[in-house]
Backbone as JSON, one array per atom type, in Angstrom:
{
  "sequence": "MRLSLGCSSLLLQFALLLVPTASIASGYVTGKVIDSKSKAPLPGANVQIMGTVRGASTDRNGNFTIEKVPPGTYSIRASMIGYRSVTLKNILVRDKQETKVFFELRETPIEFDPIVVLAGKTKQRLDQAAVSISVVSAKEIKRRNPTNLIEALETVPGINFIGNQINIRGSTGYTYGAGNKVLLLLDGVPVYASDTGEFNWDMLPPLDIKRIEVLKGAGSTLWGASALGGVVNVITKSPSPEGKLLFSCTAGKYDKPYYDEWRWTDPNRLHYVRTDISYSKQFGRLGMRISAGRFMSTGYT",
  "N": [[-56.53, -27.92, 51.21], [-55.67, -25.52, 50.34], [-53.09, -26.19, 50.35], [-53.19, -27.59, 48.42], [-53.65, -25.94, 46.32], [-51.59, -24.02, 46.71], [-49.2, -25.34, 45.96], [-50.62, -25.95, 43.13], [-50.3, -23.39, 41.66], [-47.09, -23.04, 41.96], [-46.68, -25.02, 40.03], [-47.57, -24.07, 37.83], [-46.35, -21.72, 37.39], [-43.67, -22.76, 37.4], [-44.26, -24.07, 35.05], [-44.53, -21.98, 32.98], [-42.03, -20.84, 32.87], [-40.8, -22.76, 31.72], [-41.69, -22.67, 29.03], [-40.93, -20.67, 27.24], [-38.26, -20.96, 27.17], [-38.21, -23.54, 25.77], [-39.37, -22.94, 23.53], [-37.26, -21.61, 21.84], [-35.65, -21.69, 19.09], [-32.4, -23.33, 17.57], [-29.39, -23.52, 15.37], [-26.07, -24.12, 14.77], [-22.76, -23.22, 13.39], [-20.26, -24.28, 11.87], [-17.1, -24.85, 10.91], [-13.98, -23.89, 8.55], [-10.33, -21.79, 8.21], [-7.9, -21.24, 6.39], [-5.12, -20.3, 4.47], [-4.87, -19.24, 1.61], [-2.53, -19.51, -0.46], [-0.88, -21.15, 0.88], [-2.42, -23.56, 1.73], [-2.32, -24.02, 4.4], [-3.84, -24.09, 7.89], [-5.29, -21.29, 9.28], [-4.37, -20.31, 12.64], [-6.27, -18.5, 15.56], [-7.51, -16.88, 13.84], [-10.3, -14.61, 13.44], [-14.02, -15.18, 13.14], [-17.03, -13.65, 12.28], [-20.51, -13.69, 12.81], [-22.47, -11.53, 10.83], [-24.27, -8.77, 11.99], [-25.25, -9.75, 14.12], [-24.35, -11.17, 17.8], [-22.71, -13.21, 17.16], [-19.57, -14.99, 17.36], [-16.4, -16.47, 16.86], [-13.03, -17.93, 17.43], [-10.28, -19.17, 15.37], [-9.22, -23.08, 15.81], [-6.01, -24.27, 16.65], [-5.54, -25.93, 14.4], [-7.51, -24.73, 12.77], [-10.05, -24.6, 12.84], [-13.49, -23.74, 13.74], [-16.16, -23.07, 15.66], [-19.46, -22.47, 16.11], [-22.16, -21.88, 18.23], [-25.95, -22.05, 19.32], [-26.97, -20.25, 16.82], [-29.52, -18.38, 15.56], [-32.42, -19.56, 13.44], [-32.06, -18.62, 10.11], [-30.75, -16.51, 7.2], [-27.49, -15.69, 6.77], [-24.74, -13.42, 6.67], [-21.2, -14.31, 7.12], [-18.33, -13.42, 8.41], [-14.82, -13.95, 7.72], [-11.57, -12.65, 9.33], [-8.54, -11.49, 9.4], [-5.16, -10.71, 11.39], [-2.83, -9.39, 8.86], [-4.19, -10.51, 6.59], [-6.35, -10.45, 3.97], [-9.73, -10.09, 4.5], [-12.64, -11.96, 4.25], [-15.78, -12.82, 3.28], [-18.82, -14.4, 2.96], [-22.05, -14.72, 1.83], [-25.29, -14.89, 2.19], [-25.81, -17.37, 3.79], [-27.37, -19.94, 5.14], [-28.75, -20.89, 7.95], [-30.41, -24.0, 9.8], [-32.77, -24.94, 11.79], [-31.45, -26.47, 14.84], [-29.59, -28.17, 13.14], [-26.47, -28.5, 11.42], [-24.29, -26.28, 9.82], [-22.08, -25.89, 7.29], [-18.93, -24.04, 6.82], [-16.49, -22.22, 4.91], [-13.69, -20.8, 4.6], [-11.04, -19.38, 2.29], [-8.14, -17.57, 3.08], [-6.49, -14.73, 1.88], [-3.41, -13.3, 1.95], [-1.89, -10.14, 2.48], [0.34, -7.42, 2.94], [1.32, -5.6, 5.52], [1.18, -2.06, 6.22], [3.31, 0.03, 7.43], [5.08, 2.46, 9.18], [7.64, 4.14, 6.87], [11.51, 3.34, 6.48], [13.85, 5.18, 6.8], [16.93, 6.47, 5.63], [18.12, 9.06, 5.28], [18.07, 10.35, 7.33], [20.07, 10.37, 9.28], [23.01, 8.53, 10.4], [22.4, 5.67, 10.99], [19.94, 3.67, 9.98], [16.23, 4.84, 9.99], [12.98, 5.2, 11.61], [10.84, 6.77, 10.02], [8.88, 8.36, 11.54], [10.6, 8.97, 13.8], [12.62, 10.6, 13.38], [14.48, 13.31, 13.37], [14.43, 15.56, 11.94], [12.92, 17.18, 8.55], [11.27, 15.24, 6.66], [10.29, 13.6, 3.91], [8.35, 10.75, 2.26], [7.93, 9.24, -0.8], [6.18, 6.67, -2.05], [6.78, 3.66, -3.56], [4.05, 2.73, -4.24], [2.45, 5.11, -3.98], [3.86, 6.08, -6.35], [2.92, 4.45, -8.41], [0.4, 4.85, -8.47], [-0.11, 7.4, -9.07], [1.55, 7.42, -11.81], [3.82, 9.07, -13.21], [5.76, 10.09, -15.69], [8.53, 10.54, -15.52], [11.2, 11.25, -12.89], [11.05, 13.82, -12.2], [7.85, 14.61, -12.16], [6.95, 12.58, -10.48], [8.23, 13.96, -7.94], [6.55, 16.27, -7.81], [4.35, 17.1, -6.27], [5.23, 16.67, -3.49], [5.77, 18.64, -0.5], [6.98, 21.73, -0.55], [8.88, 21.51, -2.47], [9.92, 22.8, -5.57], [10.3, 23.1, -9.26], [12.09, 24.5, -11.65], [12.26, 24.35, -14.87], [14.2, 22.13, -15.2], [15.49, 22.22, -12.73], [15.81, 21.33, -9.76], [13.85, 22.67, -6.78], [14.01, 23.06, -3.13], [12.44, 24.5, -0.64], [13.22, 26.95, -1.7], [16.25, 26.95, -2.06], [17.95, 26.34, -4.62], [18.72, 24.06, -7.1], [20.93, 24.09, -8.76], [23.65, 26.57, -9.18], [24.7, 28.32, -11.17], [28.12, 29.01, -10.74], [28.31, 28.85, -8.16], [27.85, 26.35, -7.37], [26.15, 23.07, -6.41], [22.88, 22.89, -4.22], [21.12, 21.57, -3.48], [21.08, 18.28, -3.14], [21.27, 15.46, -5.17], [20.82, 12.14, -4.74], [21.42, 8.11, -5.72], [20.79, 5.45, -4.94], [21.9, 6.17, -2.58], [24.29, 6.92, -3.74], [25.98, 10.08, -5.0], [24.78, 11.53, -8.39], [24.97, 13.86, -9.75], [26.58, 15.28, -12.96], [29.71, 15.8, -13.43], [30.89, 17.81, -14.45], [29.17, 19.76, -15.37], [27.21, 19.87, -13.42], [24.7, 18.79, -13.57], [21.6, 17.04, -13.71], [20.2, 14.29, -15.1], [16.96, 14.0, -15.35], [15.58, 11.9, -16.79], [16.82, 9.31, -16.53], [16.57, 7.01, -15.22], [13.76, 4.65, -15.05], [10.51, 4.81, -13.83], [9.28, 2.52, -12.85], [11.58, 1.31, -11.55], [11.75, 2.44, -9.07], [11.95, 1.67, -5.93], [11.28, 3.69, -3.9], [11.22, 7.26, -2.58], [13.26, 9.5, -1.09], [13.13, 12.23, 0.65], [15.06, 14.91, 2.31], [14.11, 17.84, 3.55], [15.92, 21.17, 4.09], [18.95, 21.88, 5.77], [21.25, 19.52, 4.84], [24.07, 19.25, 5.26], [25.99, 18.4, 7.17], [26.04, 15.68, 7.14], [25.92, 14.84, 4.57], [28.09, 16.3, 3.39], [29.12, 19.75, 1.51], [27.6, 20.14, -0.54], [24.78, 19.68, 0.03], [23.21, 21.77, 0.95], [20.88, 22.9, 0.98], [18.83, 20.97, 0.7], [18.51, 17.17, 0.21], [17.68, 14.8, -2.14], [16.98, 11.28, -2.1], [17.13, 8.49, -4.51], [15.77, 5.65, -4.14], [16.09, 2.38, -5.49], [14.74, -0.75, -6.75], [15.3, -4.1, -5.03], [17.44, -6.5, -7.13], [16.03, -9.35, -7.88], [16.36, -13.04, -7.04], [15.19, -14.83, -8.84], [14.93, -13.28, -11.1], [13.73, -10.64, -12.78], [11.51, -9.2, -14.91], [10.3, -5.98, -15.86], [8.04, -4.2, -17.65], [6.66, -1.3, -19.01], [4.11, 0.83, -20.26], [3.07, 4.46, -21.28], [0.75, 6.64, -21.92], [-0.82, 9.38, -23.05], [-2.98, 12.89, -23.42], [-2.48, 16.2, -24.35], [-3.91, 18.82, -23.12], [-5.69, 21.6, -24.55], [-4.59, 24.75, -26.16], [-4.61, 27.42, -23.58], [-4.92, 30.36, -24.98], [-5.46, 31.84, -28.43], [-3.28, 32.55, -29.63], [-1.69, 30.54, -28.87], [-1.67, 28.27, -29.95], [-0.53, 26.78, -31.79], [-0.63, 24.01, -33.69], [-2.76, 21.59, -34.67], [-4.73, 20.88, -32.0], [-5.58, 18.29, -31.14], [-3.48, 16.77, -32.02], [-1.74, 16.97, -29.89], [0.01, 14.94, -27.89], [1.56, 12.24, -25.83], [4.03, 9.76, -25.57], [5.5, 7.05, -23.53], [7.63, 4.43, -23.37], [9.04, 1.83, -21.23], [11.35, -0.38, -20.15], [12.59, -2.79, -18.3], [14.85, -5.0, -17.08], [15.91, -7.67, -14.29], [18.43, -9.18, -12.07], [19.63, -11.23, -9.28], [22.94, -12.39, -8.62], [24.07, -14.51, -6.42], [25.74, -12.57, -4.33], [25.79, -10.43, -6.07], [24.21, -7.94, -7.82], [21.98, -7.21, -10.88], [20.99, -4.77, -13.35], [19.11, -3.79, -15.95], [18.18, -1.16, -18.06], [15.73, 0.21, -19.99], [14.45, 2.93, -22.02], [11.81, 5.09, -23.89], [11.05, 8.15, -25.02], [8.57, 9.7, -26.34], [7.23, 13.07, -27.53], [4.58, 15.33, -28.99], [4.02, 17.67, -28.07], [5.04, 20.4, -26.47], [6.78, 21.55, -23.36]],
  "CA": [[-56.9, -27.11, 50.14], [-54.41, -24.25, 50.26], [-51.97, -26.74, 50.13], [-53.13, -27.96, 47.01], [-53.76, -24.95, 45.43], [-50.27, -23.37, 46.39], [-48.62, -26.46, 44.77], [-50.98, -25.89, 41.47], [-49.86, -22.26, 41.76], [-45.69, -23.35, 41.66], [-46.47, -26.15, 39.12], [-48.13, -23.38, 37.05], [-45.13, -20.73, 37.43], [-42.67, -23.52, 36.12], [-44.68, -24.74, 33.48], [-44.3, -20.74, 32.02], [-40.81, -20.54, 32.5], [-40.06, -23.62, 30.45], [-42.35, -22.38, 27.52], [-40.36, -19.61, 26.64], [-36.93, -21.57, 26.77], [-38.5, -24.5, 24.67], [-39.87, -22.37, 21.87], [-35.98, -20.74, 21.12], [-34.85, -22.71, 18.09], [-31.26, -22.55, 17.09], [-28.6, -24.06, 14.63], [-24.57, -24.17, 14.84], [-22.07, -22.93, 12.06], [-18.8, -24.81, 11.83], [-16.16, -24.75, 9.39], [-12.25, -23.91, 9.05], [-10.35, -20.94, 7.87], [-6.58, -21.64, 5.84], [-4.5, -19.85, 3.76], [-5.37, -19.22, 0.17], [-1.33, -20.03, -1.01], [0.17, -22.69, 1.27], [-3.32, -23.95, 2.12], [-1.95, -24.34, 5.92], [-4.73, -23.81, 8.72], [-4.79, -20.33, 10.74], [-5.01, -20.35, 13.83], [-6.35, -17.46, 15.86], [-8.77, -16.05, 12.71], [-11.55, -14.45, 13.76], [-14.99, -15.25, 12.52], [-18.31, -13.26, 12.91], [-22.06, -13.72, 11.62], [-22.64, -10.17, 10.31], [-25.24, -8.35, 12.46], [-25.52, -10.95, 15.44], [-22.94, -10.86, 18.29], [-21.94, -14.43, 17.56], [-18.82, -15.5, 16.55], [-15.64, -17.61, 17.6], [-11.98, -17.96, 17.22], [-9.97, -20.58, 14.87], [-7.83, -23.23, 16.73], [-4.5, -24.34, 16.14], [-5.83, -26.57, 13.18], [-8.27, -23.78, 11.98], [-11.55, -25.01, 12.87], [-14.09, -22.87, 14.98], [-17.59, -23.88, 15.96], [-20.19, -20.9, 16.62], [-23.38, -22.52, 18.51], [-26.76, -20.98, 19.7], [-27.48, -19.4, 16.41], [-30.81, -18.23, 15.35], [-31.82, -19.74, 12.22], [-31.88, -17.46, 9.39], [-29.91, -16.32, 6.43], [-26.77, -14.38, 7.44], [-23.1, -13.3, 5.81], [-20.3, -14.5, 7.47], [-17.09, -12.86, 7.53], [-13.58, -14.12, 8.68], [-10.72, -11.92, 9.2], [-7.02, -12.1, 10.61], [-4.21, -9.74, 10.84], [-2.15, -9.9, 8.0], [-4.76, -11.25, 5.47], [-7.83, -10.02, 3.7], [-10.98, -10.16, 5.06], [-13.44, -12.82, 3.48], [-17.48, -12.52, 3.72], [-19.57, -15.19, 2.34], [-22.83, -14.19, 1.89], [-26.88, -15.87, 2.17], [-25.3, -18.58, 4.72], [-28.73, -20.2, 5.6], [-28.61, -21.64, 8.92], [-31.71, -24.12, 10.26], [-32.56, -25.54, 13.41], [-30.59, -28.0, 15.21], [-28.72, -28.32, 12.21], [-25.06, -27.93, 11.19], [-23.93, -25.36, 8.71], [-20.67, -26.07, 7.17], [-18.76, -22.92, 6.02], [-15.05, -22.92, 4.58], [-12.9, -19.98, 4.24], [-9.57, -19.32, 2.06], [-7.89, -15.95, 3.11], [-5.08, -14.02, 0.83], [-2.35, -12.79, 2.63], [-1.72, -8.84, 2.24], [1.02, -6.73, 3.47], [0.68, -4.83, 6.7], [1.98, -0.95, 5.73], [4.23, 0.44, 8.57], [5.97, 4.06, 8.77], [8.64, 3.84, 6.16], [12.49, 3.42, 7.34], [14.29, 6.34, 6.41], [18.58, 6.49, 5.79], [18.79, 10.27, 5.25], [18.02, 11.15, 8.78], [21.48, 10.14, 10.48], [24.34, 7.84, 9.89], [21.7, 4.39, 10.93], [18.34, 3.69, 9.33], [15.38, 5.42, 11.29], [11.68, 5.38, 11.11], [10.21, 8.46, 9.59], [8.02, 9.27, 12.65], [11.23, 8.93, 14.79], [13.65, 11.52, 12.54], [14.73, 14.52, 13.64], [14.5, 16.8, 10.61], [11.69, 16.78, 7.99], [11.52, 14.31, 5.69], [9.37, 13.2, 3.24], [8.43, 9.64, 1.57], [7.26, 8.93, -1.52], [6.14, 5.43, -1.8], [6.29, 2.97, -4.36], [2.09, 2.57, -4.29], [2.09, 6.26, -4.28], [4.4, 6.22, -7.84], [2.2, 3.45, -9.53], [-0.95, 5.71, -8.58], [0.13, 8.65, -9.84], [1.72, 7.21, -13.38], [4.62, 9.74, -13.76], [6.44, 10.0, -16.74], [10.1, 10.81, -15.01], [11.11, 11.82, -11.67], [10.14, 15.29, -11.59], [6.95, 14.28, -11.99], [7.1, 11.69, -8.78], [8.39, 14.84, -6.74], [5.86, 17.38, -7.79], [3.57, 17.0, -5.08], [5.99, 16.68, -2.39], [5.21, 19.77, -0.34], [8.0, 22.26, -0.03], [9.51, 21.31, -3.7], [9.51, 23.09, -6.62], [10.92, 22.9, -10.43], [12.21, 25.94, -12.51], [13.12, 24.04, -15.98], [14.7, 21.17, -14.72], [16.31, 22.28, -11.64], [14.71, 21.12, -8.52], [14.33, 23.91, -5.57], [13.48, 22.75, -1.65], [12.31, 25.66, 0.3], [14.17, 28.27, -2.05], [17.11, 26.43, -2.25], [17.81, 25.83, -6.1], [19.45, 22.53, -7.29], [22.56, 24.36, -9.48], [23.41, 27.95, -9.03], [26.02, 28.52, -12.07], [29.11, 29.58, -10.18], [28.41, 28.86, -6.84], [27.79, 24.98, -7.05], [25.01, 22.26, -6.03], [22.44, 23.04, -3.22], [20.39, 20.17, -3.29], [22.28, 17.26, -3.47], [20.96, 14.1, -5.82], [21.59, 10.61, -4.55], [20.71, 6.75, -6.13], [21.17, 4.26, -3.92], [22.88, 6.68, -1.67], [25.7, 7.67, -4.46], [25.53, 11.02, -5.79], [24.67, 11.23, -9.28], [25.26, 14.64, -10.6], [27.5, 15.44, -13.75], [30.77, 16.12, -12.82], [31.32, 19.08, -15.11], [27.78, 21.02, -14.83], [26.44, 19.5, -11.89], [23.53, 18.67, -13.74], [21.22, 15.65, -13.68], [19.27, 13.73, -16.35], [16.03, 12.84, -14.86], [14.91, 11.01, -17.35], [17.67, 8.16, -17.0], [15.7, 6.16, -14.49], [12.62, 4.71, -15.27], [9.84, 5.1, -12.5], [9.05, 1.38, -12.44], [12.42, 0.54, -11.13], [12.05, 3.22, -8.19], [11.11, 1.44, -4.57], [10.57, 4.73, -2.71], [12.25, 8.52, -2.75], [13.1, 10.27, -0.02], [13.25, 13.76, 0.31], [15.23, 15.87, 3.41], [14.33, 19.01, 3.67], [16.51, 21.92, 4.96], [20.17, 21.32, 5.7], [22.05, 18.18, 5.37], [25.52, 19.55, 5.23], [26.88, 17.63, 7.69], [26.13, 14.15, 6.9], [26.32, 14.75, 3.06], [28.75, 17.79, 2.48], [28.06, 21.18, 1.33], [26.15, 19.98, -1.76], [23.55, 19.72, 0.65], [22.84, 22.87, 1.81], [19.39, 23.27, 1.14], [18.33, 19.19, 0.92], [18.79, 16.06, -0.06], [16.9, 13.86, -2.4], [17.45, 10.28, -2.51], [15.78, 7.6, -5.06], [15.9, 4.19, -3.74], [15.65, 1.36, -6.68], [14.06, -1.81, -5.92], [16.13, -4.95, -5.26], [17.27, -7.37, -8.08], [15.19, -10.56, -7.26], [17.17, -13.95, -7.24], [14.66, -15.66, -10.09], [14.85, -12.8, -12.38], [12.33, -10.23, -13.05], [11.1, -8.48, -16.23], [9.25, -5.17, -15.85], [7.26, -3.05, -18.99], [5.35, 0.18, -19.21], [3.41, 2.26, -21.18], [2.26, 5.07, -20.84], [0.03, 7.56, -22.82], [-1.59, 10.64, -22.69], [-2.8, 13.58, -24.28], [-2.51, 17.4, -23.72], [-5.05, 19.64, -23.11], [-5.86, 22.62, -25.79], [-3.97, 25.88, -25.35], [-5.58, 28.64, -23.71], [-5.26, 31.17, -25.73], [-5.7, 31.27, -29.64], [-2.09, 32.36, -30.12], [-0.78, 29.22, -28.24], [-2.4, 27.09, -30.7], [0.17, 26.62, -33.14], [-0.75, 23.14, -34.6], [-3.91, 21.24, -34.07], [-4.53, 20.24, -30.49], [-5.66, 16.56, -31.6], [-1.91, 15.97, -32.36], [-0.87, 16.69, -28.78], [-0.18, 13.78, -27.09], [2.87, 11.84, -25.66], [3.96, 8.09, -25.49], [6.69, 6.77, -22.67], [7.86, 2.97, -23.14], [9.98, 1.8, -20.42], [11.32, -1.99, -20.04], [13.75, -2.91, -17.09], [15.36, -6.8, -16.46], [17.26, -7.44, -12.77], [18.39, -10.4, -11.45], [20.79, -11.3, -8.16], [23.46, -13.53, -8.88], [24.74, -14.42, -5.06], [26.25, -10.86, -3.72], [26.1, -9.72, -6.94], [22.75, -7.52, -8.44], [22.13, -6.72, -12.05], [19.79, -4.1, -13.83], [19.32, -3.39, -17.2], [17.0, -0.56, -18.65], [15.53, 1.17, -21.4], [13.18, 3.79, -22.12], [11.67, 6.01, -24.83], [9.83, 9.14, -24.41], [8.21, 10.87, -27.77], [6.14, 14.04, -27.2], [4.19, 16.25, -30.3], [3.69, 19.27, -27.53], [6.26, 21.13, -25.77], [6.72, 22.18, -21.94]],
  "C": [[-56.02, -26.07, 49.53], [-53.56, -24.86, 50.04], [-51.83, -27.0, 48.58], [-52.87, -26.81, 46.11], [-52.45, -24.13, 45.63], [-49.21, -24.32, 45.73], [-48.69, -26.25, 43.44], [-50.3, -24.52, 41.18], [-48.17, -22.17, 40.97], [-45.81, -24.06, 40.34], [-47.0, -24.89, 37.91], [-47.14, -22.07, 36.49], [-43.99, -21.6, 36.76], [-43.01, -23.71, 35.09], [-44.19, -22.91, 32.4], [-43.05, -20.45, 31.99], [-40.19, -21.27, 31.66], [-40.79, -23.34, 29.04], [-41.52, -21.76, 26.88], [-38.87, -20.03, 25.95], [-37.21, -22.77, 25.94], [-39.02, -24.1, 23.47], [-38.67, -21.84, 21.38], [-35.42, -21.84, 20.27], [-33.31, -21.68, 17.98], [-30.58, -23.65, 16.41], [-27.22, -23.75, 15.25], [-23.85, -24.27, 13.59], [-20.63, -23.52, 12.83], [-17.99, -24.62, 10.67], [-14.39, -24.42, 9.83], [-11.59, -22.79, 7.97], [-8.51, -21.49, 7.45], [-6.32, -20.58, 5.01], [-4.49, -20.4, 2.33], [-3.9, -20.04, -0.83], [-1.25, -21.27, -0.5], [-0.87, -23.34, 1.82], [-3.19, -24.66, 3.7], [-2.91, -23.68, 6.7], [-4.19, -22.38, 9.41], [-5.3, -20.15, 11.57], [-5.08, -18.82, 14.35], [-7.47, -16.57, 15.07], [-9.83, -15.79, 13.53], [-12.96, -14.61, 12.64], [-16.55, -14.74, 13.14], [-19.29, -13.5, 12.21], [-22.41, -12.07, 12.21], [-24.38, -10.5, 11.14], [-25.98, -9.0, 13.79], [-24.25, -10.35, 16.17], [-22.05, -12.38, 18.7], [-20.63, -14.3, 16.85], [-17.94, -16.35, 17.26], [-14.53, -17.22, 16.79], [-11.51, -19.36, 16.6], [-9.2, -21.39, 16.1], [-7.06, -23.63, 16.14], [-4.64, -25.31, 14.58], [-6.89, -25.54, 12.34], [-9.51, -23.73, 11.98], [-12.15, -24.16, 13.91], [-15.54, -23.53, 14.79], [-18.51, -22.12, 16.57], [-21.79, -21.59, 16.92], [-24.48, -20.95, 18.94], [-27.18, -20.18, 18.28], [-28.65, -19.43, 15.43], [-30.84, -18.85, 14.01], [-32.52, -18.44, 11.27], [-30.9, -17.69, 8.06], [-28.81, -15.07, 7.08], [-25.45, -14.13, 6.39], [-22.22, -13.64, 7.25], [-18.83, -14.04, 6.93], [-15.58, -13.18, 8.85], [-12.49, -13.4, 8.38], [-9.78, -12.41, 10.04], [-6.03, -11.23, 10.33], [-3.12, -10.27, 9.65], [-2.52, -10.58, 6.9], [-5.89, -10.43, 5.05], [-8.89, -10.3, 4.0], [-11.98, -11.08, 3.86], [-14.72, -12.78, 3.93], [-17.76, -13.38, 2.61], [-20.76, -14.84, 3.03], [-23.98, -15.47, 1.48], [-26.03, -17.3, 2.67], [-26.61, -18.95, 5.57], [-28.41, -21.24, 6.56], [-30.07, -22.05, 9.66], [-31.27, -24.47, 11.43], [-32.56, -26.58, 13.89], [-30.4, -28.59, 14.04], [-27.57, -27.79, 12.04], [-24.75, -27.34, 9.9], [-22.55, -25.24, 8.78], [-20.07, -24.85, 6.55], [-17.25, -23.02, 5.7], [-14.29, -21.35, 4.43], [-11.31, -20.02, 3.87], [-9.03, -17.47, 2.14], [-6.45, -15.64, 2.44], [-4.29, -13.13, 1.95], [-2.28, -11.46, 2.02], [-0.9, -8.4, 2.88], [0.78, -5.76, 4.34], [1.71, -3.24, 6.26], [2.6, -0.15, 7.28], [4.76, 1.55, 8.09], [7.5, 3.74, 8.11], [10.28, 3.92, 6.63], [13.01, 4.41, 6.42], [16.15, 6.3, 6.52], [18.86, 7.74, 5.46], [18.99, 11.03, 6.43], [19.55, 11.01, 9.57], [22.33, 8.82, 9.33], [23.82, 5.94, 9.8], [20.46, 4.86, 10.17], [17.36, 4.1, 10.93], [13.75, 5.53, 10.76], [11.62, 6.71, 11.11], [9.84, 8.72, 10.93], [9.11, 9.59, 14.13], [12.61, 10.22, 14.08], [13.33, 12.4, 12.94], [14.71, 15.6, 13.11], [13.39, 16.3, 9.78], [12.29, 16.13, 6.75], [10.42, 14.01, 5.14], [9.52, 12.01, 1.94], [7.6, 8.92, 0.39], [7.42, 7.44, -2.02], [6.27, 4.94, -3.36], [4.59, 2.83, -5.06], [1.96, 4.28, -4.72], [2.48, 6.51, -6.02], [3.39, 5.45, -8.68], [0.81, 4.35, -10.0], [-1.11, 6.55, -9.23], [0.53, 8.49, -11.7], [2.79, 8.32, -13.84], [5.39, 9.2, -14.83], [7.92, 10.02, -16.59], [9.75, 11.45, -13.66], [10.59, 13.0, -11.24], [8.61, 15.09, -11.38], [6.46, 13.81, -11.05], [6.9, 12.43, -7.46], [7.6, 16.25, -7.02], [4.88, 17.52, -7.34], [3.85, 16.81, -4.13], [5.92, 18.08, -1.91], [6.58, 20.12, 0.01], [8.87, 22.32, -1.27], [8.37, 21.94, -4.95], [10.45, 22.99, -7.96], [10.71, 23.98, -11.65], [13.01, 25.02, -13.86], [13.43, 22.69, -15.13], [15.91, 20.88, -13.67], [15.47, 22.29, -10.46], [15.05, 22.48, -7.47], [13.45, 23.29, -4.26], [13.72, 24.09, -0.82], [13.07, 26.59, 0.04], [15.09, 28.04, -1.95], [17.22, 25.83, -3.43], [19.12, 25.15, -6.1], [20.84, 23.27, -7.62], [22.5, 26.39, -9.47], [24.84, 28.13, -10.06], [27.1, 29.71, -11.02], [29.52, 29.27, -8.73], [27.85, 27.51, -6.36], [26.19, 24.35, -6.82], [24.22, 22.8, -4.59], [21.88, 22.39, -2.81], [21.05, 19.21, -3.8], [21.2, 15.82, -3.81], [21.46, 12.99, -5.24], [20.6, 9.5, -5.31], [21.09, 6.05, -5.66], [21.86, 4.85, -3.19], [24.28, 7.18, -2.08], [25.17, 8.96, -4.9], [26.13, 10.71, -7.47], [25.1, 12.42, -10.43], [26.15, 14.59, -11.7], [28.58, 16.36, -13.12], [31.28, 17.53, -13.17], [30.15, 20.21, -15.07], [27.33, 21.04, -14.1], [25.03, 19.34, -12.16], [22.86, 17.17, -13.6], [20.25, 15.46, -14.73], [18.02, 12.82, -15.71], [15.12, 12.03, -15.6], [15.46, 9.2, -17.37], [17.1, 7.05, -16.15], [13.83, 5.61, -14.89], [11.43, 4.59, -14.21], [9.39, 3.57, -12.24], [9.97, 0.42, -11.65], [12.73, 1.62, -9.8], [11.24, 2.3, -7.11], [10.52, 2.28, -3.94], [11.74, 5.89, -3.52], [11.99, 9.48, -1.51], [13.66, 11.48, 0.34], [13.64, 14.45, 2.13], [15.13, 17.16, 3.09], [15.18, 20.23, 4.47], [17.99, 21.15, 5.19], [20.75, 20.08, 6.08], [23.45, 18.21, 5.01], [26.49, 18.49, 5.85], [26.63, 16.28, 7.73], [26.77, 14.04, 5.27], [27.13, 15.48, 2.04], [28.13, 18.92, 1.87], [27.44, 21.16, 0.13], [24.97, 19.96, -1.08], [22.79, 20.65, 1.58], [21.53, 23.23, 2.2], [18.49, 22.06, 0.82], [18.96, 18.17, 0.34], [17.7, 14.97, -0.65], [17.44, 12.35, -2.94], [16.64, 9.04, -2.94], [16.81, 6.28, -4.49], [15.13, 2.75, -4.82], [15.01, -0.02, -5.93], [15.59, -3.09, -6.1], [16.2, -5.97, -6.23], [16.55, -8.67, -7.51], [15.99, -11.98, -7.86], [16.6, -14.81, -8.71], [14.76, -14.51, -11.1], [13.36, -11.81, -12.69], [12.24, -9.17, -14.18], [10.24, -7.31, -16.0], [8.9, -4.39, -17.22], [6.23, -2.56, -18.41], [5.43, 0.6, -20.02], [2.88, 3.18, -21.26], [2.24, 6.12, -21.92], [-0.45, 8.66, -22.38], [-1.72, 11.65, -23.68], [-2.82, 15.04, -24.01], [-3.82, 18.1, -23.66], [-4.69, 21.33, -23.98], [-5.33, 23.67, -25.02], [-5.34, 26.76, -25.14], [-5.96, 29.62, -24.39], [-4.85, 30.81, -27.48], [-4.35, 31.21, -30.01], [-1.02, 31.35, -29.7], [-1.11, 28.07, -29.12], [-1.58, 27.05, -32.34], [0.37, 25.28, -34.29], [-2.17, 22.41, -34.08], [-3.96, 20.46, -32.86], [-5.04, 19.09, -30.64], [-4.37, 16.05, -31.77], [-1.3, 16.01, -31.02], [-0.81, 15.76, -27.98], [1.73, 13.54, -26.95], [2.88, 10.14, -25.18], [5.39, 8.29, -24.9], [6.6, 5.25, -22.67], [9.05, 2.83, -22.22], [10.35, 0.04, -20.48], [12.73, -2.08, -18.9], [13.56, -4.75, -16.71], [16.23, -6.77, -15.16], [17.06, -9.07, -12.54], [19.46, -10.46, -10.43], [21.63, -12.44, -8.64], [24.42, -13.44, -7.59], [24.79, -13.04, -4.32], [25.87, -9.96, -4.6], [24.4, -9.28, -7.75], [23.03, -7.2, -10.1], [21.14, -6.02, -12.33], [19.72, -3.43, -15.2], [18.06, -2.71, -17.36], [17.24, 0.2, -19.6], [14.54, 1.85, -21.41], [13.4, 4.81, -23.48], [10.45, 6.69, -24.45], [9.69, 9.82, -25.61], [6.33, 11.72, -26.96], [5.78, 14.71, -28.4], [4.19, 17.51, -29.33], [5.21, 19.77, -26.91], [5.78, 21.56, -24.09], [7.42, 23.23, -21.66]]
}
């Protein structure tokens, strides 16, 4: 009698252990991740079911499988270094059924610290430079949409402008009778006028600029006596072999003068328009660029 009761108790406990396991429902998700441009598979991409700990990585053919997914509606995200993440929403997973998804990831550039050429005789990373250097990238120039180089440099710490003369940490760009104290370079070549030492800030359209490097402090060891106060190096975009045509049009309206005495005309007429066009092309080792621009303003500065 005792033996039969013991066996019945063990069978009951075993049955109770099986009940939760049998009641768990799950499905599985399969799919593929490819490059949106080349259509090539992307091995090593991460695929995650949002809100859960379920996920997988793609194999050498870009395929993946995620098992034991509880039934329900999910958002599934695919990500990979160097590519923009993609999320598919409202993906329905059913019990004991396969759910197929497909991802196309678009390549996106990875931004590292810029390489500067002002710090020494060789190119260096910005965080490894031994001197104080600021870099204005093409992305920042595009975001601010300046009409000339002065407006592109106005937000750099330590730089001020008095008229058209640049001032870096108290060193003026040109002191009459004393020469230049701030050297301005265009792709590493000085561009000051030989007679007056001045520079035309409107000569280069902002759309042709790749980046601007600003060395704050004395750079005369590398760049000569004209760089006692600092150096500004404007680096232009490289011409493309297939040819590239760029066009830009910027317009704006001036604020109303603060004092009534300054309102010399109708404030609604105070506006400006700048139009630039540039064409560049590379022929073997020779590059060519042609730029033209026009700036019109009804106000004054």
